[in-house]
Z-matrix of the N, CA and C atoms (Angstrom, degrees):
N
C 1 1.541
C 2 1.495 1 110.76
N 3 1.367 2 116.67 1 137.19
C 4 1.347 3 119.82 2 -178.84
C 5 1.586 4 110.69 3 -66.66
N 6 1.370 5 117.76 4 139.24
C 7 1.480 6 118.47 5 -178.79
C 8 1.473 7 104.96 6 -83.16
N 9 1.337 8 113.59 7 122.54
C 10 1.496 9 115.92 8 178.28
C 11 1.468 10 110.02 9 -98.87
N 12 1.340 11 112.70 10 157.02
C 13 1.567 12 123.71 11 -175.78
C 14 1.517 13 108.12 12 -76.51
N 15 1.208 14 121.99 13 111.95
C 16 1.594 15 123.28 14 175.41
C 17 1.387 16 110.79 15 -132.84
N 18 1.327 17 113.06 16 140.65
C 19 1.414 18 118.39 17 175.84
C 20 1.483 19 111.00 18 -84.87
N 21 1.345 20 114.99 19 124.63
C 22 1.432 21 124.12 20 -177.97
C 23 1.589 22 110.55 21 -101.19
N 24 1.297 23 118.64 22 103.05
C 25 1.464 24 115.32 23 178.85
C 26 1.520 25 109.94 24 -82.97
N 27 1.295 26 117.83 25 169.40
C 28 1.483 27 118.14 26 176.80
C 29 1.451 28 113.95 27 -64.97
N 30 1.419 29 116.16 28 -27.83
C 31 1.481 30 119.26 29 -177.07
C 32 1.571 31 107.34 30 -82.38
N 33 1.239 32 116.55 31 72.59
C 34 1.448 33 119.49 32 -178.12
C 35 1.520 34 110.70 33 -65.96
N 36 1.297 35 122.25 34 -32.28
C 37 1.426 36 121.47 35 176.64
C 38 1.481 37 109.57 36 -67.10
N 39 1.212 38 122.71 37 -36.90
C 40 1.415 39 123.79 38 -178.31
C 41 1.522 40 110.50 39 -68.99
N 42 1.317 41 114.14 40 -37.35
C 43 1.592 42 121.89 41 173.94
C 44 1.545 43 107.13 42 -63.35
N 45 1.274 44 118.94 43 -34.96
C 46 1.499 45 117.53 44 -179.22
C 47 1.563 46 106.97 45 -69.63
N 48 1.285 47 114.10 46 -42.25
C 49 1.492 48 116.01 47 176.51
C 50 1.409 49 111.64 48 -57.22
N 51 1.262 50 122.37 49 -51.57
C 52 1.442 51 129.11 50 -169.04
C 53 1.616 52 107.62 51 -71.20
N 54 1.304 53 117.54 52 -27.75
C 55 1.488 54 123.27 53 170.05
C 56 1.513 55 115.55 54 -59.92
N 57 1.346 56 105.53 55 -55.67
C 58 1.470 57 120.84 56 176.68
C 59 1.546 58 114.41 57 -55.32
N 60 1.426 59 113.74 58 -44.27
C 61 1.373 60 119.78 59 -179.97
C 62 1.474 61 112.12 60 -64.64
N 63 1.388 62 114.78 61 -49.36
C 64 1.565 63 121.42 62 -177.82
C 65 1.538 64 107.33 63 -57.70
N 66 1.400 65 115.44 64 -47.29
C 67 1.448 66 120.23 65 -175.30
C 68 1.623 67 110.16 66 -62.74
N 69 1.358 68 113.59 67 -43.06
C 70 1.521 69 114.01 68 177.36
C 71 1.484 70 111.86 69 -62.57
N 72 1.270 71 118.47 70 -40.10
C 73 1.472 72 121.26 71 179.67
C 74 1.582 73 115.60 72 -63.90
N 75 1.305 74 111.15 73 -42.07
C 76 1.423 75 122.46 74 171.91
C 77 1.458 76 116.41 75 -60.11
N 78 1.339 77 117.56 76 -44.90
C 79 1.482 78 124.36 77 -179.60
C 80 1.545 79 106.65 78 -67.37
N 81 1.399 80 116.81 79 -41.61
C 82 1.413 81 116.32 80 -178.18
C 83 1.448 82 116.88 81 -70.00
N 84 1.369 83 117.83 82 -36.78
C 85 1.355 84 124.21 83 170.90
C 86 1.554 85 115.38 84 -59.50
N 87 1.204 86 113.18 85 -34.78
C 88 1.419 87 118.56 86 175.13
C 89 1.533 88 113.20 87 -72.94
N 90 1.305 89 115.00 88 -33.18
C 91 1.462 90 122.92 89 173.10
C 92 1.482 91 108.90 90 -63.45
N 93 1.263 92 123.37 91 -43.04
C 94 1.475 93 124.08 92 179.04
C 95 1.516 94 114.33 93 -66.36
N 96 1.423 95 114.21 94 -40.89
C 97 1.393 96 118.49 95 175.62
C 98 1.531 97 112.56 96 -59.84
N 99 1.323 98 113.75 97 -51.23
C 100 1.449 99 116.77 98 -178.10
C 101 1.537 100 113.22 99 -64.71
N 102 1.289 101 116.15 100 -39.78
C 103 1.421 102 119.17 101 176.04
C 104 1.506 103 117.04 102 -60.98
N 105 1.326 104 115.70 103 -32.26
C 106 1.473 105 122.67 104 167.93
C 107 1.522 106 118.97 105 -75.24
N 108 1.282 107 109.42 106 -10.69
C 109 1.571 108 115.29 107 175.72
C 110 1.601 109 107.77 108 78.43
N 111 1.403 110 115.55 109 28.11
C 112 1.501 111 120.79 110 -175.74
C 113 1.560 112 107.36 111 -90.17
N 114 1.343 113 114.37 112 150.89
C 115 1.519 114 119.23 113 176.61
C 116 1.503 115 105.46 114 -74.12
N 117 1.408 116 111.10 115 144.78
C 118 1.510 117 124.57 116 176.40
C 119 1.472 118 105.75 117 -95.89
N 120 1.263 119 120.99 118 96.41
C 121 1.457 120 124.18 119 -179.77
C 122 1.443 121 113.99 120 -113.27
N 123 1.325 122 117.57 121 -50.63
C 124 1.632 123 120.56 122 -178.34
C 125 1.385 124 108.18 123 -90.53
N 126 1.328 125 120.95 124 85.34
C 127 1.462 126 129.78 125 174.92
C 128 1.508 127 107.36 126 -106.21
N 129 1.525 128 113.65 127 152.43
C 130 1.369 129 126.18 128 -1.56
C 131 1.599 130 114.07 129 -78.60
N 132 1.272 131 120.50 130 164.01
C 133 1.406 132 121.90 131 -179.05
C 134 1.495 133 112.58 132 -87.20
N 135 1.302 134 115.97 133 49.33
C 136 1.419 135 124.26 134 173.48
C 137 1.531 136 109.54 135 -165.52
N 138 1.282 137 117.60 136 177.08
C 139 1.391 138 121.13 137 174.17
C 140 1.450 139 116.36 138 -60.40
N 141 1.358 140 120.82 139 149.13
C 142 1.466 141 125.17 140 -174.48
C 143 1.542 142 105.85 141 -59.13
N 144 1.434 143 119.61 142 -49.66
C 145 1.435 144 119.11 143 -179.69
C 146 1.523 145 114.09 144 -60.40
N 147 1.223 146 113.96 145 -32.72
C 148 1.467 147 117.41 146 179.57
C 149 1.552 148 109.46 147 -71.14
N 150 1.387 149 116.79 148 -41.57
C 151 1.438 150 120.73 149 179.41
C 152 1.623 151 110.37 150 -60.62
N 153 1.330 152 113.02 151 -38.79
C 154 1.565 153 115.34 152 173.55
C 155 1.503 154 112.23 153 -59.18
N 156 1.194 155 115.16 154 -48.73
C 157 1.457 156 117.13 155 -173.76
C 158 1.550 157 108.07 156 -73.55
N 159 1.274 158 122.25 157 -35.91
C 160 1.441 159 123.81 158 175.55
C 161 1.491 160 111.42 159 -62.62
N 162 1.251 161 116.16 160 -43.27
C 163 1.506 162 120.63 161 -176.16
C 164 1.541 163 108.16 162 -70.51
N 165 1.284 164 116.44 163 -34.02
C 166 1.507 165 119.85 164 -177.50
C 167 1.417 166 116.66 165 -77.27
N 168 1.385 167 120.35 166 -19.55
C 169 1.439 168 125.70 167 -169.70
C 170 1.487 169 113.45 168 -62.26
N 171 1.337 170 119.97 169 -52.41
C 172 1.479 171 118.17 170 174.18
C 173 1.488 172 119.76 171 -66.08
N 174 1.328 173 118.62 172 -38.70
C 175 1.493 174 120.25 173 169.57
C 176 1.445 175 114.51 174 -54.64
N 177 1.399 176 118.94 175 -47.83
C 178 1.398 177 123.31 176 170.94
C 179 1.594 178 117.99 177 -57.74
N 180 1.336 179 112.17 178 -39.57
C 181 1.489 180 115.11 179 174.84
C 182 1.580 181 109.29 180 -66.84
N 183 1.294 182 119.18 181 -34.76
C 184 1.510 183 121.46 182 173.95
C 185 1.529 184 111.32 183 -59.89
N 186 1.392 185 113.78 184 -44.11
C 187 1.392 186 115.30 185 -179.33
C 188 1.569 187 114.62 186 -71.54
N 189 1.333 188 113.95 187 -31.61
C 190 1.504 189 120.60 188 172.72
C 191 1.473 190 108.82 189 -62.17
N 192 1.387 191 112.81 190 -44.57
C 193 1.566 192 115.50 191 -175.18
C 194 1.573 193 105.19 192 -62.96
N 195 1.279 194 121.65 193 -44.79
C 196 1.463 195 121.44 194 -179.20
C 197 1.469 196 113.97 195 -62.19
N 198 1.496 197 114.64 196 -38.05
C 199 1.458 198 122.21 197 179.78
C 200 1.496 199 110.79 198 -66.53
N 201 1.371 200 116.71 199 -41.74
C 202 1.467 201 119.41 200 -177.52
C 203 1.598 202 110.33 201 -69.25
N 204 1.297 203 117.68 202 -25.63
C 205 1.402 204 122.04 203 179.57
C 206 1.585 205 112.33 204 -75.54
N 207 1.286 206 105.52 205 -38.05
C 208 1.605 207 114.72 206 -169.04
C 209 1.513 208 109.26 207 -97.22
N 210 1.303 209 118.83 208 -9.10
C 211 1.531 210 118.22 209 -173.23
C 212 1.459 211 112.37 210 -58.67
N 213 1.319 212 120.93 211 -40.62
C 214 1.517 213 122.27 212 -170.61
C 215 1.488 214 107.90 213 -76.14
N 216 1.403 215 120.19 214 -14.42
C 217 1.494 216 118.63 215 -171.15
C 218 1.617 217 105.80 216 -117.68
N 219 1.333 218 116.84 217 6.35
C 220 1.569 219 113.55 218 179.21
C 221 1.417 220 114.12 219 -77.05
N 222 1.414 221 116.45 220 139.19
C 223 1.381 222 118.95 221 171.09
C 224 1.522 223 113.64 222 -82.31
N 225 1.415 224 114.33 223 164.96
C 226 1.391 225 112.81 224 178.54
C 227 1.479 226 120.08 225 -55.50
N 228 1.364 227 115.54 226 -38.67
C 229 1.433 228 123.89 227 -179.21
C 230 1.611 229 107.25 228 -66.08
N 231 1.288 230 119.15 229 -36.01
C 232 1.512 231 118.24 230 -178.59
C 233 1.399 232 108.01 231 -77.65
N 234 1.335 233 124.60 232 -21.69
C 235 1.504 234 125.86 233 176.64
C 236 1.405 235 108.73 234 -79.47
N 237 1.278 236 122.44 235 -20.70
C 238 1.531 237 120.76 236 -175.52
C 239 1.543 238 113.44 237 -60.15
N 240 1.437 239 117.65 238 -29.96
C 241 1.435 240 119.32 239 176.94
C 242 1.490 241 112.20 240 -71.35
N 243 1.279 242 117.69 241 -29.56
C 244 1.494 243 118.98 242 -175.78
C 245 1.568 244 112.05 243 -100.89
N 246 1.273 245 120.30 244 -23.28
C 247 1.415 246 118.74 245 -170.39
C 248 1.536 247 107.80 246 -117.31
N 249 1.372 248 112.32 247 156.81
C 250 1.449 249 121.32 248 -177.18
C 251 1.540 250 106.60 249 -119.26
N 252 1.385 251 111.94 250 109.41
C 253 1.566 252 119.42 251 -176.35
C 254 1.560 253 109.11 252 -72.65
N 255 1.305 254 111.25 253 140.35
C 256 1.545 255 118.32 254 166.61
C 257 1.475 256 109.69 255 -77.81
N 258 1.327 257 119.96 256 164.65
C 259 1.355 258 122.55 257 174.14
C 260 1.496 259 112.44 258 -117.38
N 261 1.393 260 122.58 259 142.26
C 262 1.524 261 123.08 260 -11.41
C 263 1.499 262 115.70 261 -68.92
N 264 1.278 263 115.20 262 151.25
C 265 1.465 264 120.05 263 174.58
C 266 1.546 265 112.03 264 -90.65
N 267 1.227 266 121.22 265 119.59
C 268 1.420 267 121.15 266 -173.10
C 269 1.515 268 107.81 267 -108.92
N 270 1.328 269 118.83 268 146.01
C 271 1.516 270 116.82 269 -178.89
C 272 1.607 271 109.40 270 -67.22
N 273 1.401 272 110.86 271 -40.20
C 274 1.512 273 114.78 272 -173.14
C 275 1.516 274 107.95 273 -66.05
N 276 1.467 275 115.71 274 -31.71
C 277 1.459 276 111.98 275 -170.15
C 278 1.507 277 111.44 276 -112.48
N 279 1.427 278 115.88 277 31.81
C 280 1.476 279 120.73 278 -171.51
C 281 1.510 280 108.57 279 -55.64
N 282 1.320 281 118.09 280 -45.76
C 283 1.528 282 117.66 281 -175.71
C 284 1.486 283 116.30 282 -68.68
N 285 1.383 284 111.00 283 -26.09
C 286 1.457 285 115.72 284 172.04
C 287 1.428 286 114.42 285 -80.14
N 288 1.307 287 119.12 286 -31.93
C 289 1.602 288 120.69 287 -172.66
C 290 1.405 289 108.88 288 -89.92
N 291 1.464 290 125.34 289 -15.62
C 292 1.421 291 121.22 290 178.97
C 293 1.500 292 109.27 291 -94.45
N 294 1.402 293 114.00 292 131.97
C 295 1.455 294 114.17 293 173.41
C 296 1.427 295 111.81 294 -126.62
N 297 1.256 296 118.34 295 146.01
C 298 1.418 297 127.98 296 -179.63
C 299 1.610 298 108.38 297 -67.78
N 300 1.346 299 118.76 298 127.15
C 301 1.489 300 121.66 299 166.98
C 302 1.455 301 110.87 300 -51.68
N 303 1.237 302 119.84 301 142.11
C 304 1.543 303 116.34 302 -176.75
C 305 1.502 304 112.69 303 -69.68
N 306 1.258 305 118.10 304 -31.48
C 307 1.568 306 114.17 305 175.90
C 308 1.427 307 114.53 306 -78.14
N 309 1.415 308 118.91 307 -15.47
C 310 1.379 309 116.44 308 173.06
C 311 1.527 310 115.59 309 -99.22
N 312 1.288 311 113.13 310 8.38
C 313 1.444 312 119.63 311 177.64
C 314 1.596 313 105.74 312 -84.51
N 315 1.307 314 118.56 313 86.18
C 316 1.503 315 120.05 314 -178.03
C 317 1.435 316 111.79 315 -92.62
N 318 1.319 317 124.23 316 9.22
C 319 1.409 318 129.03 317 -176.48
C 320 1.501 319 108.90 318 -70.09
N 321 1.382 320 127.12 319 -40.03
C 322 1.432 321 120.19 320 172.74
C 323 1.519 322 116.96 321 -56.44
N 324 1.350 323 120.34 322 -37.77
C 325 1.427 324 121.27 323 176.88
C 326 1.615 325 112.72 324 -68.56
N 327 1.369 326 113.48 325 -33.67
C 328 1.399 327 118.22 326 -179.85
C 329 1.506 328 108.87 327 -70.19
N 330 1.355 329 119.77 328 -43.78
C 331 1.405 330 119.42 329 -174.85
C 332 1.603 331 109.73 330 -82.20
N 333 1.258 332 116.76 331 -20.63
C 334 1.505 333 121.98 332 165.40
C 335 1.519 334 111.81 333 -60.63
N 336 1.425 335 116.23 334 -47.52
C 337 1.431 336 121.47 335 -178.23
C 338 1.536 337 108.13 336 -69.30
N 339 1.334 338 116.33 337 -41.65
C 340 1.451 339 118.88 338 179.80
C 341 1.611 340 116.21 339 -57.41
N 342 1.348 341 110.34 340 -45.03
C 343 1.466 342 119.41 341 178.40
C 344 1.518 343 106.84 342 -66.46
N 345 1.280 344 121.14 343 -39.74
C 346 1.515 345 120.22 344 176.96
C 347 1.472 346 108.88 345 -61.50
N 348 1.248 347 119.18 346 -50.69
C 349 1.399 348 120.27 347 -175.15
C 350 1.595 349 111.11 348 -65.69
N 351 1.260 350 117.33 349 -36.16
C 352 1.500 351 117.38 350 175.03
C 353 1.559 352 110.70 351 -66.29
N 354 1.309 353 118.15 352 -36.92
C 355 1.417 354 123.40 353 170.84
C 356 1.562 355 116.78 354 -53.19
N 357 1.408 356 107.77 355 -50.25
C 358 1.438 357 114.96 356 178.67
C 359 1.499 358 119.18 357 -68.25
N 360 1.328 359 113.46 358 -33.50
C 361 1.363 360 120.94 359 -179.37
C 362 1.589 361 110.78 360 -75.59
N 363 1.230 362 112.05 361 -32.80
C 364 1.511 363 116.98 362 173.10
C 365 1.627 364 112.31 363 -63.75
N 366 1.434 365 113.18 364 -43.43
C 367 1.545 366 114.53 365 176.03
C 368 1.387 367 111.17 366 -71.22
N 369 1.298 368 124.25 367 -36.46
C 370 1.403 369 125.53 368 179.86
C 371 1.502 370 113.44 369 81.48
N 372 1.317 371 114.27 370 -80.58
C 373 1.441 372 123.04 371 -179.47
C 374 1.448 373 111.54 372 -97.39
N 375 1.393 374 115.63 373 106.62
C 376 1.382 375 120.88 374 -164.99
C 377 1.576 376 109.82 375 -113.90
N 378 1.417 377 111.38 376 140.31
C 379 1.415 378 119.98 377 176.61
C 380 1.623 379 109.23 378 -137.56
N 381 1.260 380 114.17 379 156.81
C 382 1.548 381 119.56 380 179.98
C 383 1.570 382 105.36 381 -57.08
N 384 1.413 383 119.57 382 -42.81
C 385 1.316 384 121.68 383 -174.76
C 386 1.494 385 114.28 384 -68.63
N 387 1.373 386 117.89 385 -13.16
C 388 1.373 387 115.63 386 171.87
C 389 1.467 388 122.43 387 -85.16
N 390 1.406 389 115.24 388 9.07
C 391 1.474 390 123.64 389 176.12
C 392 1.491 391 113.45 390 -101.30
N 393 1.164 392 125.19 391 151.41
C 394 1.490 393 127.95 392 -179.89
C 395 1.488 394 112.68 393 -56.86
N 396 1.284 395 115.74 394 -50.57
C 397 1.531 396 124.03 395 -173.04
C 398 1.581 397 108.74 396 -113.49
N 399 1.226 398 116.17 397 134.17
C 400 1.487 399 126.10 398 171.04
C 401 1.460 400 109.37 399 -92.05
N 402 1.324 401 120.44 400 147.28
C 403 1.412 402 119.51 401 171.82
C 404 1.535 403 119.49 402 -73.35
N 405 1.387 404 114.66 403 -7.20
C 406 1.430 405 118.33 404 -178.00
C 407 1.632 406 107.16 405 174.11
N 408 1.418 407 115.07 406 -174.61
C 409 1.289 408 119.56 407 179.73
C 410 1.705 409 106.28 408 -70.43
N 411 1.294 410 114.72 409 133.01
C 412 1.360 411 119.62 410 -164.52
C 413 1.587 412 115.81 411 -133.54
N 414 1.263 413 118.14 412 121.87
C 415 1.492 414 117.19 413 175.60
C 416 1.454 415 114.64 414 -62.12
N 417 1.294 416 115.94 415 157.75
C 418 1.558 417 123.31 416 175.32
C 419 1.489 418 106.96 417 -56.11
N 420 1.421 419 115.70 418 -42.32
C 421 1.451 420 116.34 419 -171.78
C 422 1.502 421 112.56 420 -62.51
N 423 1.340 422 116.95 421 -37.42
C 424 1.570 423 122.96 422 178.30
C 425 1.527 424 106.60 423 -79.96
N 426 1.335 425 120.43 424 -41.75
C 427 1.502 426 123.62 425 -166.61
C 428 1.532 427 109.26 426 -75.99
N 429 1.306 428 113.74 427 -24.78
C 430 1.597 429 116.53 428 -176.36
C 431 1.537 430 111.73 429 -103.79
N 432 1.391 431 118.26 430 -4.82
C 433 1.398 432 122.18 431 177.16
C 434 1.472 433 113.14 432 -61.20
N 435 1.312 434 119.06 433 143.04
C 436 1.494 435 116.73 434 -174.51
C 437 1.495 436 114.55 435 -115.95
N 438 1.330 437 115.84 436 149.62
C 439 1.429 438 120.36 437 167.28
C 440 1.629 439 104.89 438 -126.27
N 441 1.259 440 116.29 439 153.03
C 442 1.335 441 122.51 440 -173.07
C 443 1.633 442 117.56 441 -116.38
N 444 1.275 443 117.30 442 117.93
C 445 1.460 444 122.52 443 -172.62
C 446 1.503 445 117.40 444 -115.39
N 447 1.398 446 119.10 445 11.32
C 448 1.456 447 121.30 446 177.74
C 449 1.462 448 108.11 447 -59.41
N 450 1.353 449 117.36 448 141.83
C 451 1.488 450 126.05 449 172.21
C 452 1.475 451 105.55 450 -166.20
N 453 1.323 452 114.18 451 118.92
C 454 1.530 453 121.17 452 179.59
C 455 1.501 454 110.73 453 -94.00
N 456 1.328 455 116.22 454 -0.89
C 457 1.470 456 121.86 455 177.56
C 458 1.493 457 108.41 456 -134.97
N 459 1.314 458 112.00 457 80.57
C 460 1.460 459 120.44 458 -178.06
C 461 1.569 460 112.77 459 -87.24
N 462 1.379 461 114.35 460 69.14
C 463 1.499 462 125.31 461 -177.19
C 464 1.421 463 110.50 462 -68.72
N 465 1.368 464 119.14 463 161.45
C 466 1.509 465 127.39 464 173.27
C 467 1.521 466 104.83 465 -57.74
N 468 1.414 467 119.25 466 -42.50
C 469 1.452 468 119.90 467 -177.42
C 470 1.574 469 109.96 468 -64.53
N 471 1.292 470 116.89 469 -37.94
C 472 1.495 471 115.94 470 -179.91
C 473 1.531 472 108.60 471 -69.45
N 474 1.219 473 115.25 472 -40.33
C 475 1.576 474 120.06 473 -179.20
C 476 1.453 475 108.66 474 -59.57
N 477 1.424 476 117.51 475 -46.00
C 478 1.421 477 115.26 476 176.48
C 479 1.445 478 118.05 477 -64.31
N 480 1.339 479 116.51 478 -35.42
C 481 1.509 480 122.46 479 -179.56
C 482 1.491 481 108.60 480 -66.38
N 483 1.297 482 118.11 481 -37.53
C 484 1.402 483 121.35 482 -179.95
C 485 1.539 484 111.05 483 -73.69
N 486 1.256 485 119.53 484 -34.53
C 487 1.427 486 122.90 485 175.98
C 488 1.586 487 109.82 486 -65.65
N 489 1.334 488 113.30 487 -40.61
C 490 1.567 489 120.11 488 179.81
C 491 1.619 490 105.47 489 -59.86
N 492 1.304 491 109.67 490 -49.24
C 493 1.484 492 115.37 491 -177.72
C 494 1.535 493 111.88 492 -61.87
N 495 1.241 494 122.05 493 -46.33
C 496 1.449 495 126.28 494 -179.41
C 497 1.466 496 111.07 495 -64.44
N 498 1.441 497 117.43 496 -40.38
C 499 1.460 498 120.30 497 174.21
C 500 1.431 499 114.24 498 -56.37
N 501 1.322 500 114.16 499 -50.06
C 502 1.485 501 119.74 500 -176.57
C 503 1.505 502 110.59 501 -63.74
N 504 1.327 503 119.52 502 -44.07
C 505 1.488 504 125.72 503 -179.42
C 506 1.535 505 106.42 504 -61.33
N 507 1.257 506 118.56 505 -45.13
C 508 1.624 507 122.77 506 -176.29
C 509 1.441 508 109.51 507 -59.68
N 510 1.383 509 118.04 508 -47.53
C 511 1.401 510 123.67 509 178.99
C 512 1.546 511 111.40 510 -62.99
N 513 1.318 512 117.03 511 -38.93
C 514 1.458 513 124.50 512 173.25
C 515 1.507 514 113.98 513 -57.88
N 516 1.286 515 112.65 514 -48.11
C 517 1.467 516 120.75 515 -179.05
C 518 1.449 517 109.97 516 -66.28
N 519 1.341 518 121.95 517 -40.40
C 520 1.485 519 124.74 518 178.90
C 521 1.447 520 112.06 519 -64.34
N 522 1.312 521 117.79 520 -49.84
C 523 1.496 522 119.60 521 -167.29
C 524 1.493 523 120.20 522 -124.88
N 525 1.297 524 122.44 523 -0.81
C 526 1.457 525 121.20 524 -178.56
C 527 1.501 526 109.22 525 -87.86
N 528 1.258 527 112.54 526 132.17
C 529 1.568 528 120.99 527 178.55
C 530 1.541 529 115.09 528 -87.41
N 531 1.390 530 113.34 529 1.52
C 532 1.439 531 122.42 530 178.93
C 533 1.499 532 105.65 531 -94.17
N 534 1.341 533 116.19 532 148.94
C 535 1.561 534 121.14 533 176.13
C 536 1.421 535 109.53 534 -66.18
N 537 1.346 536 116.74 535 131.38
C 538 1.463 537 123.47 536 173.84
C 539 1.482 538 114.49 537 -86.35
N 540 1.297 539 120.21 538 -27.38
C 541 1.464 540 120.15 539 -176.89
C 542 1.419 541 116.74 540 88.61
N 543 1.305 542 113.94 541 158.49
C 544 1.542 543 116.97 542 -172.16
C 545 1.648 544 116.39 543 -61.88
N 546 1.399 545 109.77 544 -38.19
C 547 1.483 546 113.36 545 -171.67
C 548 1.601 547 107.85 546 -65.18
N 549 1.323 548 121.74 547 -44.76
C 550 1.372 549 124.57 548 -174.60
C 551 1.530 550 106.92 549 -67.20
N 552 1.333 551 119.06 550 -45.48
C 553 1.479 552 120.51 551 -178.92
C 554 1.478 553 112.27 552 -67.30
N 555 1.341 554 119.07 553 -26.78
C 556 1.483 555 121.98 554 178.19
C 557 1.414 556 108.35 555 -69.94
N 558 1.407 557 123.02 556 -47.18
C 559 1.457 558 130.65 557 175.58
C 560 1.550 559 108.29 558 -48.09
N 561 1.368 560 112.12 559 -59.72
C 562 1.554 561 116.42 560 178.78
C 563 1.418 562 117.45 561 -58.37
N 564 1.397 563 110.66 562 -42.65
C 565 1.548 564 117.50 563 -177.56
C 566 1.535 565 107.99 564 -64.08
N 567 1.238 566 117.57 565 -42.64
C 568 1.536 567 119.79 566 -171.39
C 569 1.607 568 107.77 567 -78.73
N 570 1.367 569 116.64 568 -21.05
C 571 1.350 570 120.33 569 -177.46
C 572 1.571 571 105.81 570 -74.40
N 573 1.358 572 111.12 571 -54.21
C 574 1.480 573 116.99 572 -177.84
C 575 1.537 574 112.82 573 -68.39
N 576 1.293 575 117.16 574 -31.42
C 577 1.479 576 117.65 575 175.09
C 578 1.628 577 110.29 576 -61.68
N 579 1.358 578 112.30 577 -42.42
C 580 1.458 579 112.39 578 -179.60
C 581 1.511 580 110.10 579 -71.96
N 582 1.323 581 119.41 580 -36.48
C 583 1.412 582 121.07 581 172.58
C 584 1.431 583 117.35 582 -57.74
N 585 1.353 584 118.89 583 -40.23
C 586 1.497 585 122.36 584 174.69
C 587 1.604 586 107.16 585 -65.78
N 588 1.286 587 118.54 586 -42.59
C 589 1.415 588 117.58 587 -177.97
C 590 1.454 589 115.76 588 -65.61
N 591 1.419 590 113.43 589 -40.42
C 592 1.567 591 117.52 590 175.07
C 593 1.643 592 110.80 591 -62.10
N 594 1.307 593 112.21 592 -42.92
C 595 1.398 594 113.23 593 -173.50
C 596 1.544 595 117.35 594 -81.42
N 597 1.375 596 113.49 595 2.98
C 598 1.503 597 117.29 596 173.14
C 599 1.481 598 113.35 597 -58.74
N 600 1.345 599 112.32 598 -30.56
C 601 1.499 600 116.59 599 178.55
C 602 1.490 601 114.00 600 -51.38
N 603 1.262 602 120.25 601 -22.45
C 604 1.469 603 122.51 602 -177.64
C 605 1.521 604 111.85 603 -84.72
N 606 1.263 605 117.69 604 -15.54
C 607 1.476 606 120.38 605 179.13
C 608 1.556 607 110.41 606 -71.00
N 609 1.316 608 117.77 607 -22.99
C 610 1.422 609 120.34 608 -179.07
C 611 1.565 610 115.94 609 -98.36
N 612 1.342 611 112.84 610 3.57
C 613 1.439 612 116.33 611 -179.46
C 614 1.504 613 114.51 612 -88.90
């Protein structure tokens, strides 16, 4: 995937919140247009900078997932591509002296994704009406429609498969002019609703 230029503020938690909120609104707007049978011409249904951040979220979470699994077994030479050493670099203080470049620190997206999935699997049966805030005026048909997230074996393989699915659906929601249908949009809408609710904690920090 092409590396996009994104500004990374220190308030990474706030950035996660804004990403989920923008994605939630985009998905809901698409839901409204598809429900009305209108053509999808002017895409994406959000600002261009929001589209870049939304599209980049799951791929960065995937990178963070891989980084978190590999971190304990990485050699110094392998870390060189990801980490920026301070000078002088001492063998004794290597873990203190090496710092992750901010744009390569994908752990916040990974942990944000993981917290969202934990929240969804804990709820199990998910509806828009089950969240505190709705993205707009919503009919009972959409608000009460359910997606199911139960999983008693949340293995790394299943996590990766879910990230692949959500990455594909997110790109489709952003750029495809073909109708996605209720089921796909519900999965995305419920995921980003949960993500926004989980990341609200950062608004009070």
